[in-house]
N, C-alpha and C positions, 0 to 999 in steps of 0.2 A: 316378656323377658324370659329367656331361657339360659341355663347354665350348663355347659357341657365340659367335661373333663375326663381324660382317660378313655375317650370314645363312647361315653354314655352320658345321658342327661341326669342331672341332679336336681331334685326338688328343693326349692327355697321356701321354708315354712313361714306362714304368717305374713300378712300384708305389710306390717311395719318393717320386718326384716327384708322383704322384697324391695320396699321403697329405699331403705338404707343402702342396700347393695347397689341398686340402680344409681343412686346419687354418687356413691364412691366410684363406680365404673365410668360415670360421665367425666370424671377428672382423674384418670389413672395416674398413679405416681405422684399425686399432689396431696399434701396434707390439708384436710378439711377441718376447720375448727369446730368445737362443740356447738357454738352459736350457729354456724352455717348449717350443720346437720339438723339442729333443732328447727331452724326456719324452714328447711326443706321438708321435714317430716310433718310439721304442723302448720305450714303456710302462714307464718307470722303470728299465730295465736297459740303458742305453746303452753302446756300446763306448767305449774311451778316446778314439777319434778322432771322437766324435759331433758335436762342433761343426764340425770340418772337413768332415765328410760333409754337414752341413746346408748349409754354404756351397757345397759342390760341387753339391748337389741344386738349390739356387736358381739357380746358374749354368747348369746343364743345362736347367732349366725355361725360363729366359729365352732361352737359345740355340735351343731346339728348337721353342718355341711363340711365334710372332711376336707375337700380341696381348699376351703377358705381359711383353714387354720394358719397356713403360712402366707396367705395372700392378703388378708385384711389385718393390718398391724397398727399398733399405736406409735405415734411419734409426738413426744411432748404431751400436750393436752388434747391433740387431735388424732385423727385416723386417716389412713390412706390405703388404697388398693394397689398392691405391688403387681400390677398386670401391665403388659405392653399394649399399646394402642392397637397393634396388629391382631390382638386376640379378641377384640371387641368389634362386632359387626358395624355399628354406627360410625366408629372411627375409620374402619377399613373402607367404608363407603366414601367418606369425605376425602380420604387420601387418594382413593382411586379417581374420583372426580378431578382433583387437582392434577393428578398424573395425566389424565386424558387431555386436560387443558394444555399442558406443556407439550404433549405429543402433537396436538392440533397446531400449536404455534410453530412447531418445527416442520409442519407439512406432512406428518405421519398420520394421515386421516384414517387409514384402515386399522392401525394400531389403536387409535383413539376409539374407534367403533368397538373394537374387541374389549378394551378396558371398560368403557361405559356399560356395555352389555353385561359384563361380569359384575360390575358394581351394582347395577339395578337388579341383578339376580339375587343379591343378598336380601332383598326386601321380601317379606312373607306376609305382610299386612301392615296396618297402621303402627307407627312407632309408639312404644310404651303402652300398648293396649293393656287395659286392666290396671294401670297405675294413674292415679289422679293427683293433682296438685300443681301449683304454679310452676315449679321448676321443670316438671315433666311436660306440662302443657306448652311452655315456652320452647323447650328443646324439640318436642315433637313438631311444633309449628315450623321451627327452623329446618328440621330435617325434611319435612313435607315439601317446603319450598325448594330445598336443594334437590330433592328427588324430581320435582317438576322441571327444574332447570336442567337436570341431567337428561331427562326424557326429551326435552326440547332440543338440547345440544346434540344428543344422539340422532334425533330425526333430521336435524340440519345436516349432520355429516352424511347420513344415508342419502338425503336428497342431493347433496353435493357430489356424491359418487354416482349419481344418475338414476337412483330409484325414483319411482313415481306412483304408477297405478297400484303397485303392490302395497303401498303404505296407506291407501285410502281407507280401508276398513279399520285399521289401527287408529288412524287419526280421527275418524268419526267417533270411535269409542272415547278417545281422549276429550274431544270437544263436547260430547254428551256429558261426560263426567265433570268437565270444567268449562261450563258454557260461557264464562267471562274471560277466559284465557286467550288473549289476542295472538300470542305466539303460535298456539296450536291451530287457531283458525287460519292464520296466514299460511302455515305449512299445508293445511288441508287444501287451501285454494291452489297452491303450487302443484300438489299431487293430482288434484282433479284436472287442472289444465294439462298436465302431462298425459293424463288419460283421455284428453280431448273431450272433457266434460265442462266446457266453459260456463254453461248455464247453471250447473250444480255449484261451481265455484262462486258465481254471483249470489246464488241462494245462500251459501254458507256465510258470505259477507253480510247479507241482509239479516240473517239470524243473530249474529253477534252484535251488529249495530243496534238492533232492536233490544237485545238483552242488556247491553250497556246503558241504553237510554232508560229502560224501564227500571233496572236495578240500582243504577248509580247516578243517573242523570248526566252521563258523560258521553262524549263522542268517541269513535274509534281513534286510536293513536296514529301518528304519522306513517309508521311502517305499514299498517293495515290499510290506511287510506291510499297510499301509493300503490300497494298491490291491487286494490280495487280499480284504480284508474288504469293500470296496465291491462287488467283483464278486459275492461271495457274497450280498450283500444285494439284488443285482439292480439297483443304482443306480450304476453305475460313473461316470457323468458328474458326480456330485456332487463327488467328490474328484479324479477323473482328468482334469478339465479342466486343460489344460496351462498356459495363460497367465493367472495370477491378475491380471495388470495389466489385463486386459480385463473383469474381473468386478466388479460393483458391491460396494463394501465396506459392511458394516453400519455403522449410525450410530456415531460415536465421541464421546467426551467433548470438549466445547469447552474453550477456555482458561479460562472462568469457571464451569465446572460441567458436570453431565450434561445431555443434551438433555431438554427437557420439551415437552409433557406426557408422563408415563410411562403405559404401558399397565398394567393390573392384572396381577399375576403369578398365573397359574392354578396351582392346587395339583395336583402330579402324583399319579397313582394309585399305590398300593402295588405294589412290584416286587421281584423277587428281588435280593438284595444283589449288585452287580456285583463280579467278581473279574477284574481286567484286568492284573495284574502279569506281566511276562515271567518266564521261568524263571530260577532262580538257577543260576549256573555251577558245575558240579561241580568244575572245576579253579580256582576262585577261590583266589587266593594272596596271602598277606600282609595288609597293612592292618589288623592286629589293633588297634593303638592308635587308628587313625582310626575303626574301627567302634565301639570303646568310647566314643570321644568323641562320636560322633553319637548313640548311644543315650543317653548321659548328658545331652546337650543336650535330647533329646526328653523325658526323664524330669524334667529340671529346669525345665520351663516352668510358669508359675503356673497354678493350677487355673481361673482366670478367663479364660485366653487360649488362642488357638490356638497350638500349637507349630509354629514355622516354622524350618527349618534349610536353609541354602544350602550347596552344595558347588561350589566353583569351582576352576578349574585349566586348564592348557593343553590343547590338543587331544590326545586319545589317552592322557590320564593315568589314566583309569579312573573318572571321576565317576559315570557311569550304572551301571556294574557295582557300585560301592560302594553307591549309593542303593538298587538292587534288592536287594542282600544285606541291608541294614538293614531294608528293607521286609518281607522274608520273616521276618527275626528277630522283628520286633515286630508282624507282621500280625495275629496272633490277638487282639490287644487291640482291633481295629477291625472288629467283626462286621458293620457296616452298609455296608461297601464298601471295596474297595482298587482305586484308580484309577491308571492310568498313561497319560500322554499325551506324545507327542513334539511339543513346541511348535515344532520346526523352526527355532529361532533361528540355528542354524549348520549347516544341512543343504545340501550342494552342490546347486545347480540349483533350489532351492525357496524360496519366500517363507515367512517366519515365519507360523505359524498365528495368526490374529487372536484376541483374547480372545473375540469374539462367536462365532467358529467353534468354539473350544474349549468354550465354555459349551453350545453346541448339542450337541456330542458327549456331554458330561457328562449333560445332561438326557435325551438319548436313552437312555443307559446306565441311567439311573434309572427308565426306563419311561415317560417323558413322551411322549405321542403327538406326532408332528411338527406337527400342526395347532395344538397347544396351546402350542408354544414361541413366546414373544413375539418379534416382529420388532423392537420397540423395544429398544435396547441396555440402557438402565437397567432396564427390566422384566425382561430376560433375566438380569441380575445378581441382581435381587431374587428371581426364580424359583429360581435356583440356591441362594442362601443360605437361602431359605425351605425348600427341599427338604432341606437339611442340618441344619436346626434340630432339636436333640434327638438327632441321630445321631452316631455315632463312626465317622468314615471316615479312611482314609489316602490321601493324594494324592501321587503322584510326578509332579512337573512337570519333565520332562526337556528339556534343550537350550533353556533360556530365553534370549531375546534381551535383555530389559531388565526393569526393575522395573515399567514401565507395562504390560507384557504379563502380569505376574503378579498385580498387585493385584486386578483384578476376579475372579480365580479363587479367592481365599482365602475359606474359610468365615467366616461372621460370628459364630458362636457357639463356645464352648469345647468341648473334648472330642475334637477332631480333630487330626491332624498332617499337615504338608505338608513333603515333601522336594523341594528344588529343585536342579537342576544347571544350570550355565552356564559358558561360557568367560570371562565377564566377572564382575568382582566386583560384586555387587548391593548396593553400600554404602548406598544410600538406601532399602532396603526396610524399612519400619518394623517393629520387634519381632523381626526375624529374627536368628538366631545363624548365624555363618558359619564354614566350615572350608575353607582352601585346600589343595589336594592337590599334593604334589611328586611327581616321578618315583619309582619304587620303589627301595628300598635294593638294593644290588647282590645280596645273597644271595637276597632275595625274587624279584628278576628272574631269577636263574639257576634258582630253583625253579619259577617259572612256565614258563620255556622248557622245562625238563625234563618237566614234567607235560603240556604240550601236544605236544611233539615225541615223547614216549615216553622212559621212563627208560633204555632201552638205547641210544638214539641218541647221547647225549652223554657216556656214562659213561667212554669211552676218551679223550675229548678235553676234559677239564674246563676247561683254560686257554682253549681256543678258544670254549667256551660263554660264559665270562666276557667274552671279547672281543666276541662277537656281541651280547650284551645291552648292552654299552657302546655298540657301534655303532648299536644300536636306540634309544639315548638313554634307556634304562631305562624306556621307556614301555610300558605293558601292550598297547596296540593294536599297535604295531609288533613287539613281541616275539611276540605271537600270530600275526601274519602270517608272520614269519620262521620260527617253529617249525612252523607248519602247512605251509609250503612244504617244509621238511625232512622232516616226517613222511610227506608224500605223494610224496616222491622217494627211493625206496629206494637208488638208486645214489649219492646224494649223501652226503658226509661233512660234519661240521660245518665242516671246513676249506674245503670248496667254498663253503658259505654265507658263511663269513667272508671269503673271497677276493672274492666278489661285492660284499660290503658295504663293503670297504675303500676302494673308489673313491668319493671324496666327490661326484664329479660325477654318479654314477648311483645313489647310496645311497637317496636319497629316492624314486626310482622303483622300486627293488627292494622298498621297504617300502610300496608302494601297490598297490591292486588295484581297477581300475575307479574307481568313485566312493567307494571306501572306502580308508582308509589315510592315511598322513601327508600326501601331496600334497594330496588333496582337503580334508582337515581344515584344514590351514594356509591353503589358498586361501580358504576361507570366512571365516576370521578376518581375513585380509588384505582381502578384498572389503568387509567391514563397517567398515573404517576410513574416516574422512572423507578426502576427496581430499587435504587438506593434511597428512595423516599418512602417506600411502602412500609418497611420495617419500622423506621422511626415514627411514622404516622400511627401505626398500631401501638407502639410503646407510649406515645403521648397520652393515650387513654388511661395510663396508670397515674397521671398527675392528679393529685387531690385539689380540692378548692375550686372556686369559680373561674379563676384565670391564672396565668403563669407568665413568666418572663424568660428572656434568653438564657439567664444563668441557670434557671431550673431545668430547662430543656437540655442544656449542655451537660449538666451533671447526670441527668437521667439517661441520656443517650451516649454518654462518654465521648462527646465531641468537643473539639476546640470551640471557643465561644464564637468566632467568626463563622465557622461552618454551621453552628446552631442558628445563628441569625439568618444566614442564607436559606436554610431549610424552612424556617418558620415563615419567611417572606414568600417562599415558593408555595407553601401550603395556603398561605393567605391569598395569593393570586389565584389559586385553584378553588378558592372559597370552601376549602375544608377546614379552615380556621377563620375566625372573625377577630377583629381588634377593637377593644373597648377604649383603650387609650394608648398613647405612644409606648411601645415596648411591652405591652401586656396583651396576651392572646387568650382566646377562648374557643373551646369546642362546643358548638351548638349541641343541645341535649341529645337530639336524634343522631347527629354525627358521632357524638361520644358513645352512644349505645352501639352504633354500627362498628366503630373502631374497637370497642371492647369485645364484640362478637368475633371480630377478626383476630384479636389478640389471643383469645382462648383457643382458636383453631390453629394458629400458626406459631405461637411462641410457647416454648416449654415453661413449666412452672419454675424451673431453676433460672431460666433466662429472665423471666419477670422478676424473680426475687432479687437477682443481682442488680437489675436496673433500679428497683425500688430501694435497694440498700445504698446504691450510689446517691440517690436523691436524699435519703435520710442522712447520710454522712455530710452531704452538702449543707443541709439545714442545721445540722449539729455545729458545723464550723461557722456558719452564719450566726447562729445564736451565741456561740462563744465569743465571736468577734464583737458583737453588739454589747454583750455583758462586760467584756474587758474594756470597751470604750466608755460605757456609761457607768459601770459599777465595778472598777478594777479591784481585784483582791477577793472577789466573792468565791466561796468554796464550791467548785464544780468538779464533776467527774472528769478525769483527764481524757484527752482525745487519743485515739489509737495510733494514728499515723500522721505523716506530714500533710499540711493543708494543700488542696489543689488550687489552681489559679482560676477558679470560676466564681469567686465571690464578687458581689457588686462593690463599688467604691464606698469605703467606710472610713473617712478621714476625720469627721467631726460628729458630735452628738446629734447634730441636725441631720446628718446622713443616716444615722441609726434610727432616729425617730421617723424619718420619711420611709425607710425600708420596712419598718414594722407597719406603718400606716397603709402602705401599698399592698403588702402581702399577708396581713394578719389573718385573713379569712382562709388561708391555706393551712395555718398552723394546727388547728384542732383536727381536721380530717387527716392530716399527715400522721399525727401521733396515733390516731385510732387505726389507720391502715397499717402502720408499722406493727402495732400490737397484733392485729388480726392476721398478719402475714408471718407471725412468729418471730419477728425481729424485736425480741423483748428488751435487750440491752439498749438498742437504739430508741425504742419507745419511751422507756423511763428517762433516758438522758435527754431526749427531745422535750419531754414534758417539763424538765427542770429549766432549760434555757428559754424555750418558747413561751411557756406559761408565765414566766417572769416578765418577759417582754410585754405580753398581753396585759398582765396585771398593772404594770407601770403606766401603760398608756390608756388604762380605763376600760379594757375589754374584760370585765370582771367575770361574767358568767363563763366565757370561753376559757379563761384562765383556770377557774375552778374545775371545769370539765376536763381540761388538759391534765391537771394534777391527778384527778381521779383515774384517768386512763393510764397515766404513768404508774400509779400505785398498783393497779391491776396487773400491769406488765411486770413490775418488780416482784409482786407476790407469785405470779406464775413462774418467774425465773427462780424463785426461792432464794433471792439475793437480799440478805439482811441489810447490808450497807446501802443498797439502792432504796429499800423500803424506808430506811431512816432518813435519807436525804429527801425523798419525796414527801414524807410525812412532815418534815420540818417546814418545807415550802408550803404545803397544803395548809398546815396550821396557821402560818402567817397570813395566807390568803383569807382564811376564815376570820382572822382578826380584822383584816382590812374591810370586810363587809359587815362586821358587827356580829358575827355568829360566834360569840365568845365561848359559850358552852361547848360547841363543836370544836372550837380551836383548842381549848384546854384538853379535851378528850383525845384529839388527834396528836397534840404535842406530847402528852403523857405516854401514849402508845409508842411514839418514836423514842422518847427518853428511855423507856424500858428496854428497847432494842439496843440502844447505845450502851447502856449500863451492862447488859448481858455480854456485849462485845468487848467491854473494857475500854471503850474509846472515849477518853477524857475530853479531848477537844469537841467531840460530837455531843457529849453530855452538856458541855458549856454552851454550845450554840442552841441547844433545846432550852436550857434554862433562860437564856437571853430572850427567846421568843415567849416563853412562859411568863417572864417578867413583863413583857409588853402586854400580854393578855390581862395580867393583874392590874396594870396601869389603866387599861380601857374599862375595867370593872370597878375602878375606884379603890382598889385594894393596894394602896401605895406601900404600906409596910411589908406586905408579902412580896411586892415587886422588888423593893430594895434588897430584901433578904435573898431572893433568887439571883438578882443581878450582881450582888456583891460576891456570890459564890462563883460567878462566871470567870472573874479575873484569875482566880487561882486555878480553875480547871483548864483554861486555855493555855496557861503556862507561857514560858518564854517564846515558844514557837508560834504563838498566836499572830495572826496577820494584823496589820495596822487597820484594815477595814473592820475586822471583828472587834478590836479594841475601841475604835471610834463609835461603832454602833452601840456597844455596851455603855460607854460613857454618855452617849446621847440619851439612851433610855433612862439611865440613872438621873440625868439632868431633868428629864420630864417628871419623874417621880418626885424629886426634890422641889421642883417648881410647884407642883400641885399641893405639896405640904407647906408651902410658904418659905422654904429654905432657899431663898433666891441667890445668895452669894455662892452657896455650894453648887447650885444649879448652873450659875454662870461659869464657874470654874470648869465644870464638866463639859459644857458646850464649847468653851474656848479650847480645851484640850481636843475635843472632837474635831473642831475646825482645823487645828494645827496638824493633826494626823491625816485628815482628808487632803489638805493642801500638800503635805509631804508625799503622799502616795498618789497625788493627782486624781483623786476619786471625786468627781463632780457630783455624784449622787449623794454621798454622805455629806459633802460640803454644803449642798443645797439645804439639807435638813438642819445642819448645824446653824446656818445663817438665819433661817426663819425661827428656830428655837431661841437663838440669841436675841432676835427682835422681840419675841414673846416675853422673855424674862426681863428685858429692859423696859418693856411696857409695864410689867408688874412693879418694877422698882420705881418707875416714874421718869426714867430717862428717855423721853419720848423722841427727841431728835435722833439720838443714837439708834433707838428702836426702828425708826422709819428707814434709816440707812440700811440696817441689816435686813429688814423685811423686803425692801425693794430689790436689794441685791439677790436675796434668796429666791424671791418670786421670779425674777428674770432667769436665774439659773435653772429652776424647776421647769419653767416653760421650755428652755433650750433642750433639756434632756428628755422632754416629753413625759415627765412625771405628773400625771393628773392628780394623784393623791397629794403630792407635795405642793402642787399649785393650789389645790383647794384649801389646804391648811394655811398656806401663806396668805391667801386672800382673807380668810376670816380673822387671822391674827393681825393683818394690816388694818382691817375694818375695826378691830378692837382698839388698836393704837390711835386710829383717826378719831374714834369716838372719845377716847381719853383726851385728845387734843382739842375737843370741842367742835368737831366737823361731822355731825350726824348724817348729813346728806351724802358725803363721800363714803362714810362708813356703810351706809345703806347700800350703795352701789356695789361695793366690794363684797358685802355679805350676800347679796343676791347672786353675784357671780359664783361665789363659793357654793351657795345652795344649788344652783343649776349644775355645777360640776359634780357635787356630791350625789345628786339624784341620777346623773348620767352614769356614774361608776358604782352606784348602789352602795355608797359609804355612809352608813347611818351616824357614825361618829362625827364626821365633818358636817353632816346635815344638821345635827343637833347643836353643834357649836355655832354654825352659821345662823340658825334660827335664834339662838340666844343673843348673839350680838345684834341681829336685826331687830329683835324685840326691844332691846335696850335703846337702839337708835330711834325706833318709833316712839318710845316712851320719852326720850329726850326732846322730841318734837311735839309732844302732847297728843300723839295719835294713839289713844288708849285702846280702842277696839283692835287696831292692827297689832299693837304690842301684845295684847292678851292672846290673840290667835297664835302668835309666834311662840309664846311661853307654853301655851297648851300643847303645841306640836312637840316641844321639847319633852314635856311630860310623857306624851304618848310614845315617843321614840325611846326614852330612857326605860320605860316599863317593858317595851317590846324587846329591847336589846339587852336588858339586864344591867345597864349602866345607871343604876339608881342614884348614884352620887350627883348626877346632873340635875336631879330634881331640886337640889338646894338652890341653884341659881334661878331655875324656872319658878319655884314657889316664891323666891325673893322678889322677882319681877311682878308676879301676880299680886303679892302683898302690897307692893308700892302702888299698883293700879287701884286696888281696893281702897287704900288709904286716900288716894286722890278723889275717889268717888264717894268717900264718906262711909264706906261699908267697913266699919271698924272690926266687927265680928269676923268677917271674911278675911280681913288682913291678918288678925291674930292667928286664925286657922292656918293660913299659908306660911306665916313666920314659924309657927310650931313645926309644921311638916318640913319646911326647909332646914330648920335647925336639926331635926332628927336625921335628915339625909347627910348634912354636913358633918355631924358628929360621928356617924357610922363610918365615914371615910377619912375622918380626922382632917377635914379641910380647914385651911386658915380662915375661910369666910365665916366659920362658926362663931367667932367672937363678935363680928359685926352683926350677924343675924340675931345673936342673943341680945345684943344691945337694942336692936330695933324692936324685938319682941317685948323687951321690958318697957320701952317707951309706949308701945301700942297698948300694953295692959294698963299702964298708969294713966294714959290719956283718955 
């Protein structure tokens, strides 16, 4: 790395400052967060003082290098380099390569040669020499591959302009430096043939064939094999002409039919049946079901038709390998010929083979003399079909671009079979049966890796082999490349390979080799997209989470919903997307990394930010719509503008529940990325609405993490109101999972903020949640004191929802203290307010609490009605916590009605739900009811285990008041067993717990203790 300004070179002192400057210059004009800079400087293992050291390094840079004082600036909490890309060599190189590509597409070959020559002149050695680290290694690897591609492209252009012998020395040097690069080897063969050195061209082919076999266990690719065949025939220029764009095309069908008049189709002379299939792989692995399916499709074709089967799938998924395997399995049925042709529909650097050219090859293989092959296109099709009449042949048409390329090649009479592979779904090919291939199952992928690498290489590291194949995306192509690299590097362990593949920024380059591998394969698929699909494809890599839907894409891309659906389906047909379920799309890991690399190269930081902001606003509106449907009246930050028309249908709470269940894995990554991209307001607002959805439906860990991310964003924005809102929600989430000390600390921090702001309603809402925390801790007097103050603080402007929740919490506290009439009145008022405001969430809580208090009073039929209604409503809105509470309360009522078996069933359901959502409060209540149900059935051992579990949970969570009921249960068990001393001990400890929380059960426990002592 060198820094030049004002015509002279400036030294950059210190390795850390050099690395820091290099990282900033890789993303000019883009703000890099402190975390991103720390990761880049210390490769994921930063010291605790990493952020401070970054700040110090920036200061040192600006202090010691004068030109950087105005160029390296701070924005928010991050830094950026205010430098144009045109001032940085690596970006100039990339832009020049793109410019040359456009020139070549317009036929300006000489301009493209000059542009590429200038671009390559920018190189003075390896990229980032002297700088180490994952970020530099990955970028250097990418630039190295781009440089090789530019050299290859420049050489192609020079060959197309007629150069030949003068390139031999240069190409020999490139082949010596890159002995496995098939493109350079092919070009050397062309140059040698033009210099009339055919034997040297064949020797060049033998060298790379042997090198590929020795180093990678692979055969040469189709382009190199074709070149070899043409050299052997002594007519290399037929196929080795480099620029198909300059070659006249055979006549093609017009819009209204085939060209006329047609030449007569000459009859080919008898010729030995051609056998052109590639060899079957000895280490072919898996695909048993798919093989059987293809054979069944072939066998199931009507006797009057040609059997046509298409195999489609993403690059590297193993389509050709499977087609060749099936061709060998059924080949004996087709004695008149077994053809294989690479149609080059998706071959890097080459145009697709035209139907006319493919037909010429087929007729030559059948023995037709060249002079008898018709020049007229229609006549050539007729000659081919006439030659196949009455014959049974097998055709493997590999790497097809489209249906139009295929149709003229199909036999016209029955008895033959055609196997076609393509990266696109050939949906309009008449009469064809199709099979789409997915990546390998995990076990088959491991088996393939082991067979290629050698069974001894991974035997001692099976877990790492599993990781490697996952990092390879379970694709046969990339697995073979990774396993071959390991096999030919004896000093490597699987751990070394896994380490290299873990870095997302360099993974796709690690799994590529010259013009073979993931990078080249995906690049061809991308290049074949229409221009109006390339940009959207790149932007889709911004989408967080494992999958996405039409509405997400429409918001991100700023497209109408119908256009978004059409785009996603087109990318699905191109196998650049996969579909896991109807309406949900997924970018395969390796395709995602490829798309992100394109995004960084082609889309400005501001363009990316605007797109992600649209996505964030979409999810904000989605979250608001869900909250207003499920919990109307909840205090949320207002939205900035009118809602767009890209939200999914949300008419019922069932719609809301389904929407969260489908998309919940996107919520947390979305909040985190919004924060990392500096969208701080969006990040904390997203955390409020989306984490609430997560918490309600039982995704507790994700909800807590979401609130923490939102709190970080609010603090970074120095927004006191935002911090208070997030702290209130985070505190309540801590209550839900039984982290009561954390809850109180969090809520008191937020309460202090609201008091400093003078926000009385905000103070009231915090006191309400603090009251809930006191309830969960058994501190009922403190809870009532806090909740009583809430009514005054919220004032006349308080919402019906806020009033309802406060009344409900007061009702819970009074119930625990045995004040059942007061509690019932509070719950009835809560229900009235909920129904008046149509808030199903608070109504569901009011119903189960009314059922609970009626159970305490002994009005069991009324209790059952309330509990069943409340349980149904909680399930409808998707409230896992409400459902869990409803179930243990229903179990308690059933037990009071003398039905311990049903009580046990509902208690167990509550227990399972509680463990699923990590709610210790519900778990302890469920265990308590379950213990009493076992006790009612005389199952003392089972009952004792339940009560002991309650004691453990109460001690762990700080809810010591629950020990009263647990010790009471254990005392009754001890009494039944005749262990009077143990019974007295448990009654004493239960009484202490009841008195500490002023529980109404204290009087009964005291009576039982007195009886035990007197007995």
